[in-house]
C-alpha positions in Angstrom: 134.0 -179.9 102.2 133.4 -176.6 104.0 136.3 -174.1 103.9 137.6 -173.1 107.3 136.5 -169.7 108.6 139.1 -166.9 108.6 140.9 -166.8 111.9 141.8 -163.1 111.9 140.3 -160.0 110.2 142.6 -157.9 108.1 142.5 -154.1 108.1 140.6 -154.3 104.8 138.0 -156.8 106.0 134.6 -155.3 105.5 135.6 -151.7 106.1 132.6 -149.5 105.2 133.0 -145.7 104.8 131.0 -143.7 107.3 130.6 -146.6 109.8 131.0 -145.0 113.2 128.7 -146.8 115.6 130.0 -150.2 116.7 128.0 -153.3 115.7 127.3 -156.0 118.3 130.7 -157.5 118.9 131.4 -161.2 119.2 134.2 -162.7 121.2 135.9 -163.7 118.0 135.7 -160.1 116.7 137.2 -158.7 120.0 140.1 -161.2 120.0 140.7 -160.6 116.2 141.0 -156.9 116.9 143.3 -157.5 119.8 145.5 -159.8 117.7 147.3 -156.8 116.0 150.1 -155.0 117.9 149.1 -151.6 116.3 145.6 -151.9 117.6 146.8 -152.9 121.0 149.1 -149.8 121.0 146.1 -147.6 120.0 144.1 -149.0 122.9 146.9 -148.3 125.3 147.1 -144.7 124.1 143.4 -144.3 124.6 143.7 -145.4 128.2 144.9 -141.9 129.0 142.2 -139.8 127.3 140.1 -139.4 124.2 142.2 -138.6 121.1 141.7 -137.1 117.7 142.4 -139.5 114.9 145.4 -137.4 113.7 146.8 -137.6 117.2 146.3 -141.4 117.3 148.2 -141.7 113.9 151.1 -139.5 114.9 153.4 -142.1 116.6 152.9 -144.7 113.8 154.9 -144.9 110.6 151.8 -145.6 108.4 149.3 -143.6 106.5 146.3 -141.9 108.0 144.2 -144.3 105.9 145.8 -147.3 107.4 145.2 -146.0 110.9 141.6 -145.3 110.0 141.2 -149.0 109.0 142.7 -150.1 112.3 140.3 -147.7 114.1 137.3 -149.1 112.1 138.2 -152.7 113.3 138.4 -151.5 116.9 135.1 -149.7 116.5 133.4 -152.8 115.0 134.7 -154.9 117.9 133.2 -152.3 120.3 136.5 -151.6 121.9 136.4 -147.9 120.9 133.8 -145.4 119.8 134.3 -142.5 117.4 132.4 -139.3 117.2 132.8 -136.2 115.1 133.2 -132.9 117.0 133.3 -130.1 114.5 135.7 -131.2 111.8 137.7 -133.5 114.0 136.9 -137.2 114.6 137.6 -138.3 118.1 138.3 -141.8 119.5 137.2 -143.0 122.9 138.1 -146.2 124.7 135.0 -148.2 125.7 136.0 -149.6 129.1 133.3 -152.3 129.3 134.1 -153.7 125.9 136.5 -156.3 127.2 134.0 -157.7 129.8 133.0 -160.7 127.7 136.6 -161.5 126.9 137.6 -161.1 130.5 134.8 -163.4 131.7 135.8 -166.0 129.1 139.5 -165.8 130.2 138.6 -166.1 133.9 137.3 -169.6 133.0 141.0 -170.5 132.9 141.6 -169.0 136.3 141.9 -172.4 137.9 145.4 -172.6 136.5 148.2 -171.3 138.8 149.6 -168.0 137.8 153.2 -168.1 136.6 155.7 -166.9 139.1 158.2 -165.2 136.8 160.9 -164.9 139.4 160.8 -168.6 140.2 160.7 -169.3 136.4 163.8 -167.2 135.9 165.6 -169.0 138.7 164.6 -172.3 137.2 165.9 -171.3 133.7 169.2 -170.1 135.2 169.7 -173.4 137.0 168.8 -175.4 133.9 171.2 -173.3 131.7 174.0 -173.6 134.3 174.0 -169.9 135.1 174.0 -168.3 138.5 170.4 -167.6 139.6 169.6 -163.8 139.8 169.3 -163.7 143.6 172.7 -165.2 144.1 174.4 -162.5 142.0 176.3 -159.8 143.9 
């Protein structure tokens, strides 16, 4: 019997020192990278501008080595690129990296988007509470 493949990569999965250029990402690699909240937070930070690795690490309560492992996974997934400028390694968001994932998710677009206001009213009625619009 063949063992099941790993569902998610860990921060230690295949990290190779000096690997900076992203390899060809697969959809599984992209979703595995996005599965971690720290990596999603890093991507949100990089939406604003390129950042030095030390600046990326600053808001997190973890070691620089742990952040570097997260950055390596994001790089392998093609979501960011890293380059050395002088002595400082900089991280840059790769805006087109989510294109394949987005195309895949659009296949589910035939489903109606959830109306959160209507859902909140439904839950309030079901729980016997006053719906939000009726509150004064």
